[in-house]
N, CA, C and O of each residue as an XYZ file, in Angstrom:
280
protein
N      96.665    124.596     91.771
C      97.066    123.779     90.655
C      95.820    123.314     89.927
O      94.728    123.289     90.494
N      95.989    122.955     88.699
C      94.876    122.439     87.919
C      94.511    121.036     88.397
O      95.317    120.358     89.033
N      93.303    120.616     88.087
C      92.849    119.294     88.523
C      93.761    118.187     87.985
O      94.100    117.251     88.709
N      94.151    118.296     86.731
C      95.036    117.294     86.130
C      96.382    117.259     86.858
O      96.969    116.189     87.024
N      96.867    118.410     87.287
C      98.121    118.465     88.035
C      97.963    117.786     89.393
O      98.866    117.082     89.844
N      96.825    117.995     90.041
C      96.567    117.368     91.339
C      96.573    115.845     91.200
O      97.110    115.145     92.058
N      95.988    115.340     90.139
C      95.964    113.896     89.901
C      97.378    113.387     89.634
O      97.760    112.328     90.133
N      98.150    114.129     88.858
C      99.528    113.736     88.559
C     100.385    113.738     89.827
O     101.208    112.842     90.018
N     100.198    114.726     90.685
C     100.939    114.795     91.952
C     100.584    113.595     92.822
O     101.467    112.964     93.402
N      99.311    113.283     92.912
C      98.872    112.130     93.701
C      99.511    110.847     93.180
O     100.037    110.053     93.960
N      99.467    110.641     91.866
C     100.066    109.439     91.279
C     101.548    109.352     91.600
O     102.048    108.280     91.941
N     102.254    110.470     91.495
C     103.694    110.461     91.733
C     104.015    110.195     93.205
O     104.951    109.458     93.516
N     103.241    110.792     94.105
C     103.459    110.579     95.538
C     103.248    109.109     95.901
O     104.043    108.528     96.641
N     102.193    108.521     95.388
C     101.880    107.125     95.696
C     102.870    106.185     95.006
O     103.359    105.242     95.628
N     103.167    106.429     93.741
C     104.094    105.579     92.987
C     105.480    105.551     93.611
O     106.134    104.509     93.645
N     105.927    106.711     94.111
C     107.250    106.797     94.727
C     107.256    106.349     96.186
O     108.292    106.400     96.849
N     106.101    105.912     96.684
C     106.017    105.390     98.045
C     106.199    106.442     99.120
O     106.612    106.124    100.235
N     105.892    107.711     98.797
C     106.054    108.782     99.780
C     104.950    108.774    100.822
O     105.141    109.230    101.950
N     103.792    108.252    100.435
C     102.677    108.191    101.391
C     101.819    106.973    101.069
O     101.565    106.664     99.905
N     101.386    106.302    102.100
C     100.468    105.176    101.992
C      99.085    105.746    102.297
O      98.734    105.950    103.459
N      98.311    106.001    101.259
C      97.037    106.708    101.427
C      95.950    105.827    102.010
O      95.837    104.642    101.697
N      95.159    106.445    102.864
C      93.969    105.825    103.426
C      92.734    106.477    102.805
O      91.710    105.829    102.584
N      92.859    107.780    102.530
C      91.754    108.571    102.007
C      92.327    109.704    101.166
O      93.336    110.301    101.541
N      91.693    110.010    100.026
C      92.155    111.075     99.131
C      90.945    111.835     98.610
O      89.902    111.249     98.324
N      91.100    113.149     98.491
C      90.060    113.986     97.914
C      90.725    115.130     97.153
O      91.738    115.675     97.592
N      90.150    115.484     96.022
C      90.592    116.663     95.277
C      89.461    117.667     95.366
O      88.346    117.405     94.914
N      89.752    118.814     95.950
C      88.741    119.845     96.196
C      89.113    121.137     95.477
O      90.289    121.472     95.337
N      88.092    121.851     95.028
C      88.343    123.151     94.402
C      88.645    124.174     95.482
O      87.819    124.420     96.360
N      89.828    124.770     95.417
C      90.286    125.759     96.388
C      89.737    127.132     96.037
O      89.263    127.863     96.906
N      89.803    127.472     94.772
C      89.215    128.680     94.193
C      88.937    128.332     92.742
O      89.381    127.279     92.286
N      88.234    129.154     92.003
C      87.878    128.779     90.631
C      89.096    128.296     89.814
O      90.103    128.994     89.695
N      88.967    127.095     89.267
C      90.000    126.464     88.432
C      91.324    126.230     89.154
O      92.363    126.127     88.503
N      91.309    126.145     90.463
C      92.498    125.842     91.251
C      92.105    124.814     92.307
O      91.172    125.022     93.083
N      92.825    123.716     92.321
C      92.444    122.594     93.173
C      93.516    122.295     94.208
O      94.684    122.650     94.049
N      93.086    121.633     95.270
C      93.998    121.158     96.307
C      93.780    119.668     96.471
O      92.704    119.138     96.195
N      94.814    119.020     96.920
C      94.795    117.584     97.154
C      94.768    117.370     98.657
O      95.649    117.852     99.370
N      93.772    116.655     99.141
C      93.676    116.322    100.563
C      93.948    114.834    100.709
O      93.301    114.001    100.074
N      94.915    114.519    101.554
C      95.357    113.135    101.697
C      95.415    112.777    103.172
O      95.886    113.554    104.002
N      94.928    111.591    103.475
C      95.068    111.032    104.821
C      95.837    109.729    104.658
O      95.464    108.871    103.857
N      96.905    109.590    105.420
C      97.696    108.371    105.316
C      98.993    108.508    106.082
O      99.189    109.453    106.845
N      99.866    107.557    105.866
C     101.153    107.531    106.556
C     102.275    107.693    105.544
O     102.237    107.140    104.445
N     103.277    108.469    105.948
C     104.428    108.657    105.079
C     105.527    109.408    105.803
O     105.338    109.895    106.918
N     106.659    109.492    105.164
C     107.812    110.210    105.702
C     107.669    111.683    105.351
O     107.826    112.077    104.196
N     107.373    112.482    106.352
C     107.092    113.905    106.132
C     108.270    114.629    105.483
O     108.056    115.515    104.656
N     109.500    114.278    105.832
C     110.657    114.963    105.245
C     110.770    114.658    103.753
O     111.133    115.539    102.975
N     110.468    113.432    103.342
C     110.494    113.096    101.914
C     109.360    113.784    101.160
O     109.537    114.220    100.022
N     108.206    113.879    101.793
C     107.074    114.577    101.181
C     107.421    116.053    101.000
O     107.150    116.631     99.947
N     108.019    116.666    102.025
C     108.407    118.078    101.945
C     109.399    118.320    100.807
O     109.277    119.307    100.082
N     110.380    117.428    100.644
C     111.347    117.561     99.548
C     110.660    117.478     98.189
O     110.972    118.248     97.280
N     109.728    116.545     98.056
C     108.977    116.393     96.818
C     108.195    117.664     96.507
O     108.192    118.138     95.371
N     107.532    118.213     97.524
C     106.716    119.403     97.320
C     107.562    120.615     96.967
O     107.159    121.430     96.138
N     108.728    120.744     97.584
C     109.637    121.840     97.245
C     110.064    121.742     95.787
O     110.110    122.745     95.075
N     110.372    120.534     95.352
C     110.795    120.294     93.967
C     109.717    120.741     92.981
O     110.028    121.243     91.901
N     108.454    120.558     93.354
C     107.331    120.887     92.475
C     106.686    122.234     92.815
O     105.632    122.577     92.281
N     107.324    122.986     93.702
C     106.844    124.315     94.088
C     105.397    124.271     94.600
O     104.556    125.077     94.202
N     105.132    123.313     95.487
C     103.807    123.165     96.081
C     103.886    123.434     97.578
O     104.960    123.382     98.177
N     102.744    123.718     98.164
C     102.654    124.039     99.584
C     101.877    122.942    100.304
O     100.961    122.333     99.750
N     102.267    122.709    101.546
C     101.609    121.699    102.368
C     101.085    122.341    103.638
O     101.801    123.076    104.318
N      99.838    122.059    103.949
C      99.241    122.437    105.234
C      98.790    121.150    105.888
O      98.358    120.215    105.212
N      98.890    121.104    107.197
C      98.434    119.930    107.923
C      97.209    120.294    108.750
O      97.251    121.229    109.550
N      96.124    119.561    108.557
C      94.929    119.727    109.353
C      94.960    118.620    110.410
O      94.480    117.510    110.179
N      95.532    118.939    111.569
C      95.710    117.920    112.615
C      94.388    117.428    113.164
O      94.271    116.267    113.555
N      93.387    118.300    113.200
C      92.070    117.921    113.721
C      91.461    116.780    112.901
O      90.887    115.843    113.456
N      91.592    116.871    111.568
C      91.009    115.858    110.695
C      92.034    114.849    110.207
O      91.674    113.848    109.586
N      93.309    115.103    110.483
C      94.352    114.166    110.076
C      94.723    114.223    108.615
O      95.265    113.260    108.073
N      94.435    115.352    107.960
C      94.710    115.520    106.541
C      96.022    116.238    106.301
O      96.479    117.030    107.125
N      96.620    115.943    105.155
C      97.665    116.774    104.581
C      97.001    117.443    103.368
O      96.420    116.765    102.520
N      97.091    118.758    103.297
C      96.486    119.500    102.196
C      97.613    120.045    101.336
O      98.458    120.801    101.815
N      97.625    119.660    100.070
C      98.675    120.064     99.144
C      98.045    120.962     98.090
O      97.019    120.622     97.499
N      98.675    122.116     97.860
C      98.194    123.026     96.808
C      99.332    123.806     96.231
O      99.128    124.624     95.333
């Protein structure tokens, strides 16, 4: 997703109370494509529904405690 889209997704996730963020990072996944890395607490089933609605993918990095959205 574009950087602006990553920021919009983050705002919507936080505004809708889907995740209580502790740490957030937007990283370039490949040229002009970004991923959102989030550490925090939230209802995983609600997050999954949100991501399906927006055609986004979620990976969980259990070692670092991140949710990676792209």
